[in-house]
N, C-alpha and C positions, 0 to 999 in steps of 0.2 A: 058741504065741507068745501072750504076754500083751498084751491091748489096754490102752492107756493111757487112763484115764478122766479126768474133770475133777478128781478128787482126787489126780492125779499119783502113782499107785502106782509104786513104784520097784522095779526088779529087782535083787536081790542074789544073786550066785551062791554057793552053799554046796557044798563038796566039788566034785563034777564036774557033775552035771546037775540037782541039786535047786535049786528056786527058792523064795525067801522073799518074800512080799508085805509091803511096809512102807508104812504109810499116811501117813508124815510124813518130810520130809527130815531132821529131827532124829534119827529112828530110824536113818537111814543112817549118821550119825556116831556112833551109840551113845552119845548124850549122857547117857542115863540110867545108864550105867556108867562115867562119866568117872573116878571115883575108883579104879577098878581098871584099871591099865595093861594094854593088850593090843595085840599086833602088828596086829590087824585095824583099829584106828582110829589107827594111827601117822600117817597122812596128815593127820588133823585136828590132831594135836598139832604137827606141822610147820608147818601153816598158821598156827595161833595164835601159835606162837613166832616165826615169821618176821615176822608183822605187828606183834607187840610190839616187836621189835628195830627194824623199819623206822620205826615211829611215834616211838620214842625218838630215832632219828637225825634225823628231820625236826624234832623239837622242839629239838634242839641247834642246828640250822641255822635260827635264828629270822629271819634276814635283816633284822634291825633295824639302823638306821644310828645307833645310840646307843652311844657309846664306853663300854666297861667292860673289865675284864680278861678277859671272855669273848669279846670281839670278835675277838681273834686266834685263839683256839681255834675259834670259830665258822667263820671263813673257812678255816682249815686243815682242819678236819674236813669242811667242805663239799666241798673238793677231794678229800680222801682217801677220802670215803665214797661218792662218786658211783658207782663201780663196784660197791660193796657193795649200795647201794640198788637199783641196776639188776638185780642177780641176785636180790635178795630178792623183788622184784616178779615176775620171770619164773618163778622156782621156785615161788612161791606159786600163781601162776595155772596153772602146769603141773599141780599137784596138783588144783586146782579143776576144770580141764578134764578130767582123768582121770575124775572123778566125773560131770561133766556129759555125757560121751560116752555114758553109759548112760541119760540122761534123755530124749533126743529133745527138748531145749528149744530148738529153732530154732538161732539163730546160735551159742549156747553149745556146740553140738555140734562146732564147728570151732575148735580152740585157736589156730590161726594167725590166723583172723579175729578172735577175741577179743582177742589181744594187739595187733592193729593198731588197735583202738579205745581202748586204754588209753594215755594220755599218760605218757611216762616220760623220765627223764634219759638221754641217750645220750652217746657218746664226744665229740661235738662240744661238749657242755656243759663237759666237763672241759678241752678245748682252750681254750675261751673264758675260763674262770677262770684258767688258767695264763697266758694271754696278758695278762690284766688285771694279774696279779701281776708278770710280767716288765716290763710298762710302768711299773708303780709302782716296781719295783726299779731300773730305769734312772733314773727321776727322782730317787729317793732317793740313788742313787749319784752323780748329778750334784752333789748338795749335800753329801754326807757321806763319800764314799769317797776312797781314795787308792791309787795304784799305785806299788809300790816295787821297786827292783832293789838287792839287797844283796850286795856282794862279800864273799867269805869268803877268809881267808888261812891259809896253812900255818904251820908253826912258825918258818919263816925270815922271815915277814912278807910273803911274796909271795902275790898273789891266785891261787888255784888253782881256784876254782869260784864260781858265783853261785846265789843263791836269788831267787825271784820271789814277791812277796806282794801280794795285794789285801786291803784292810782297811776296815772301817767302825768308827769309834769314837763312842760315845754316852755320855750320862750313865747312871749305874747304874740310874736309875729306868726306863729304856727297854730293859732287858736282854731283856724278853719279845719285843721287836721283833727282836732279833738271833737269838733262838732260833727265832722264826717264819721268818726268812730262811734260817737253817741247815736247818730241816726242809723248807721248800719247795724249796730248791735241792738238798738231799741232799749237800751238801759243806760243808767248813769247820769251824772250831772256834770256840767262844765262851769268852772268858776275862774275868775281872773283877778289879777292885781295889776300894779303899774307896769311890770315888765315880765310877769309870769302868768301862766294859765295851767289849769289842772283838770283832768278828767278823773272822776271818782265814782266808784261803785261800792255801796255799803249796805244795800238792801238784800234781803235773803234771796229773793227770786233772781235778782241781777247776778249775785255771786254764783248761784247754781247754774245760770246760763254760761258764765265764764268757765265753770268746771266742765261743762259739756264740750266747749270749744277747745280748751287746753288738754283735755283727755284725748281728743282726736288729733289735734294739731299741736303736738307737744313742744314745749320750750326745749331748746337745744343746749343752752348754757347751764351753768350751775344754779341759775335762778330757778331751775326746775325743782331743786331741793327745797327752796323757800315755798314754792307752790305746793309741794307735797305736805310740808308741815302746816301750812296755812289751811289746806283742805282737811287735813286730819283734825286740826283744832276746831274748825268750823263744824265738821260732822259730829264731833264729840259734844260740842256745846248745844247744837240744835236737835240732837237725838236724845237729850236727857229726859228722864221721866219726871223729875222733880225740880226743886230749887237748885241753885248753884252750890254744890257741896265743896268742902275744902279739898277733897281728893280731885274733883273735876278742875278746880282752880289751879291746883298744883300741876296737873297734867298739861293744861293749856299754857300755863306760864313757862313750863319746861320747853314746850315747843316754841313759844315766842322767843325765849332767851337764846335759842340756838339759830335763829334766823338772821338774814341780812348781814350787817356788819359784825354780829356776834358769832357768826358761823366759824367753826374751826375744822369741821369735817366736811370734805367736799367729794366724798366717794359717791358716785351716782349708782343707782340700782342696776343690777346686772341685766335687767330686761330693758333698760333705757337705751335707745339707739339714736344717734345723731342723724337726723334726716334733713338734708339741705334741698330746698326747692328754689326755683328762681324768684317766686314771690316772697317766700320767707327771707331769702337773701336781700331782696330789695328793701323789705321792712327793716332788717338789721342795718343796711347801709344808710337808710334815712335816719337811723338813730346814731350809729357809730362810724359811719363811713365818711370819707373826705375826698374832694376833688380839688387839687392844688396845682400851683405853678411854683417850682423852685426858681426864684428870680436870678440867683447868682449864675446859674448855667442854663437857664431857660429850659428846664425839664418839667413837663407836665407829669403829675403823679396821682395815682389812685391808691388809697390806703384804707385799712380798717384797723382800729386799735381797740383791743379788749384787755382785760386783766390777764396776767400770765396763766391763771387757772383755766382760761378758756383756750389754751393751746390746742387741745383736741378738736375744738370747733373750727379754729383757724385752719388746721390741717385739712379738715373735711371741706372747707370752703375752697381752698386751693385745688384740692382733688376734683371738686365739682366743676370749677371753672375750666380746668385743663380738659376735662371730659366734654364739657358743653360748648366750649369756644370753637371746637372743630379743628384743632391743630393737626397738621400732617405729622408723620413719624419723625422726620428730620427736625421739625420745630420742637416736638416733645423731647427729643434727645438733647437739643440745645438748652431747653428749660432745665433738664436734669443736671446739666453740666455747669450752669451759670446761675446768677442771681437775678435773672430777668423778672421772675416772680418770686420774691424773697420773703422769708419769715424770720424776724429778729426778735429776740428777747431784750427788752429795755429795762434796766435796773431801776429800782425805786429811787425817787429823789424827794427829799424832805418828807412830807406826810403822805405822799402819794404811794400807791402800790406799784410793784413791778408789772410791766405790761408786755403784751405780745403784739407785734406789728406785722401786718401783711401788706406788702408794697409792690406795686407794678409801676415801673418807670420807663420801660422800653416803649418808645413812641410808636413802633410798628405794631406791638401788641395792643396798645391803647387805641390807635386809629383803626386798625384792621379787624380787631376782635372784640374788645371791650365795648366800644361805642356801638357797633352794629347790634351787639347782644342786648344792651340796655335800651337801645332805641325801641325795642319791642315792648317795653314796660312803661307804666305810667307812674311817675313820681307824684306823691301827694303833698309833701312838705316843701319848704323853701329850698331843700337840697336839690330839687329839680331845677331851680334857677342856677345854682352852682354848676350842675351838670350841663345845662344848656350853654353856659359861658365856657365851660371846660371843653366842650366839643369844638367850639370856634377856635380856641387856643391850639388844640391838638391838630386841627386841619392846617392852620397857619404854619406850625412848626414842621409837620410831616412833609409839607411841600416847600419848605425852606423859605417861605415869604418873610420870615422874621429876620432874614439877613439884610432886609431893607430897614434902615434905622427908624424910619417913620412907623413901620409896622411893628417893629420891636417895642417902640415906645408905647404903642396902643395896647399891645397884649399885656405889658406890665401894668399899664393904667387899668385895664380890665380886671387884672388879678387883684387889684386893690379895692374892687367892689364886690368881691366874693366872700363866702363864709362869714366870719364874724364882722367883717366890714359892712356886710349887707344889713345887719341887724339895726332896727330902729333905735336901740339903746347904745349903739356903738359911740364911743367918745370921739372917734375920728370920723369926720364927715367924708363919705366916699364921693369922689368926683365921677359922676356918671358919664359914660361916653355919649356923645351926641349921636343922633341918627346918622349923620354923615360919617362919623368916625366908625360906628358899628358897621355901616355899609362897606366902608373901605376895608375893614377886617374880613368881613364875610366874602368879599369879592377880590381879595388880594391875589396878585399874580404869582403862580408857582415859580420858584427860582431853582428848583432841583427836579430831577427826574429819577424814578426808581427803575433800575435796569432789571432784566429778567434773571440775572445771576445774583441779585441781592445787593449789588453796589448802588450807591447814590451819587449822581453826577450833577455838578453845577451846570445849569443850562447855558449860561453865558460863557464861562471860561472853559467848559468841558472837562474840568478837573474832577477827580473822584473826591467826594467830600468825606465819606466814611463807608465802611463795609462790615466791620466786626460785629455790629449789632443785628445784622439782617442777613447773614450768610454763614455757611459752614463749608468745609472741604471734604469731599468723599474721595478716598484714595484706594485704588485696587493695586495690591502688591504683586510682584512677579509670581508669587505662589497662588494668586487668586483670592487672597484674603481681602475683604472689604472693610476699610476703616473709616470712621468719621473723625474729623479733626476740626477744632474750633478756629484756629487762626492760620494766616498765611505763613507766619514764622514757623509754627509747629510743623506745617506741611513741608516747608523747605528743609528743615532739619531731618524729617523722616525720610525724605527722598535723597538727601545728601547734596543739595544744590544751594547756591546763593539765593537769598530771598528776593533780590532784585531780578535775578534771572528768571525765577519762577513767576514773579509778578509780570514781567515783560511778556513771557510766553502766554500766560493766561489772558492778558489784556489785549495782545496784538494778534494772536493766532486764532484761538477759538475758546469756547467755554470749557472744552475738554482737551487736555494735551497728554502726550506720552513722553516721559523723561526717564531714562535709565530703567526701562521696562516697567515703570510705575505709571498708572493712568490717574491723572489728577483732574477733578472736576469741582468747580465752584458752584454751590447750590443755594438758591434763595430760601430763606425761612421767614416765618411770620408775615406771609404775604396775603 
């Protein structure tokens, strides 16, 4: 038996009992004869090839939240390649462990122990990614899908059968989204015309798979009612024992005639709960959300518009965002007292239905809360491009760089390349910013600074630009009662002093002052 010295001699068995001493692990792999392929070093070739493939897969899944035409491929490949990466790692380490078992290198001797210390992707990772997709798909379907029951007639004009169809119709520019949905679900077909594309599922097994998804990841809007009628009609039709009877046709037609635009009753079942998740919300935003710039007063805005019937859903969305944005108590109080995150009912115009608008226009909320929150998610549609430009505009305005006329011109120019201006079918040709102009925007110099008490100050003139949207006032009365106040004027009236006097003391003395036994403090919010 060979003793293992500090130079780690390695035993290599040749033929039956002959032993060859090798003074380097590199000799074990026969690196010096790499160019001559030999069965004896096939394990090394396998290890190298597996690691090359694994690294290429990891590079594809870059996990960046920046939209481009790779983002769909990235997410799809990530889900599809989990199992492949899993086996690449284990097979590679199996070969390594085979060698190490002849080394007596401590824990490397035990391949099971070795594998337990290597962090790898497991089946649960795949389940998590699929669950995120299904939630996104449910939200996107709430905004863009339709359920249809189509009667088919024989030569005499009588209804003799029914087909059932789920569809999502989009602009042709978003056809990659439909292909992604098709590949992820493993069902349906994608068709296209000059300016539109459609994802359709009308086969029995495909419809059944949708039932499994929507039963677990339910639709939140009143589209859920169409889904229930669609599902009931489908089950009635495909569970029949005989030919299509007149009674069956009547039942299915009754369900069909109360769906979609024919619906007059919108009462959801008592057991239906509106459940908002971040991925469901992202799907809905990609369908019915909007990132805009109000050009008249240079206000970036984020909005979601649904029919007025969806007011309960909009209320839940606002509740979800307030809870998940991480606002402090003072910020939440200001939200409750103001319209910084507002919900408005918009009356019907012409043939359109009345709608409900959820709107965020406070630049502090947009820059400090909304953008960091959505940066953690991956947009799949062209809405991601709008979001990317929206982030640039928000940063420019938050730091006051738009007070430079050149920068102001560029963000307005950028806004004319967003949303419908971006579409290939747009009648107005968008003037795309050059790389130099985009670089100028992204690296624009801040012209304001945000102070710790919520005020915003011009860096050059040192004048206060504004403060009402990013601060409140906390006043302790002589009796010890603590009050929150929205404005400086309201604070001055409460204390019984001139507004200029109060402003001077707060600006010149400290962040907290005492006047007439009142303690007044200016506090920053939405920071």
